[in-house]
N, C-alpha and C positions, 0 to 999 in steps of 0.2 A: 503493499500499499504506500503511497504517495505521503512523505513525511507531513506536510498540510492537511491532507485528508484525514490523518490518524490524529494530529493536533486538534484540528476543527471537531473532531468527533468527540475527543475526551472532554472538550470545553463544553459542547453542546451537553453531553451527558453530566456534567457538573450541574448545569443549570435545571435540567429535565429528571434527573433522579435524586432527590434531595436525600434519600436512605442510603444511599452509597457516596455521597459527597467526599468523606474522608478518604475513602479507599481511591476514588478516581483522581482525587489531587494529587496523591502519592503516585499513582500510576503516569498522570501526565508529568511529574517532576522526574521520574525516572526515564519516561521516553524521552522526554526534552534534553534531559542532562546526557543520554546515550546516542543521541544523534551524533553522527560523524561528521568530519571536515567536508566532505563531498556533498552530503546531504545538506549541510549549513550553507554551503556556497550557493546551491539550487535555490534556496529559500529567499534570500536577498536581504540587504541590508535593514531597510525600514521594518520589514516584517520581523527580522532576528532582535530587532531593539524592543519592538512591543512585546514579543514572548519574552526576552530578558528581564524586562521590568514586570511583566505578570509573574515570573518563576520566583523572582525576587519577594513581590507582596505576597504571594502564597505561603512562602515560609513563615508567615505570621499568622496563618490561619490555624485556629484552636478550636476544633467543635466542641470540647468540653467546657462548660462554663465554669467549674472549678478550678480548672488548669490556666484557663483564659483570665481568671481573675488576678492571676499572680503577676501579670506584666501588662501594663496599659497599651502595649503595642500590638498585643494579641487581639485578635477579631475572629467573629462567629460568622454563620451562615448568611447573614444579612449583607455584611460587607463583601463576603467571597462572591455572591450573586453579583453585587455591583461591580466588583474588580473584573469578573469574567465578563460580564456585559459591556463594560468600557473597552476592554480586550478585543472582543468580537467587533464591535463598532469600528475600532481602530484599523483592525485586520479588513475590515470591508472597504474603509476608506482607502486601505493602502493597495485594494483591488483583490483581496480574496474573497471567494464568494461564501457568505454566510448564511444559511437556512432562515428564511423569513420567521419572525418570532424571536429570534435567536441575536439579537443585536441591539 
């Protein structure tokens, strides 16, 4: 599968399947972190910048409220949805086709 298709699918899954968000965020982080140099070159600079920013932001997603209370930089599902939605909008503006209702 094309890396962009896989990334888009994982981001869409985060929005559509709340019960599996924690696992899907981890899956996205693993997948994106494992993309090789050749695949990164095929993605393009603007899109990589958007995804790099998102990966950084996702590091602060903590679904458990008790753990989240330990650090003010942690956030939960509400902000996660906003972060992913913004990333999908930016990807759309960069020319990546994003399914309707997911940007």
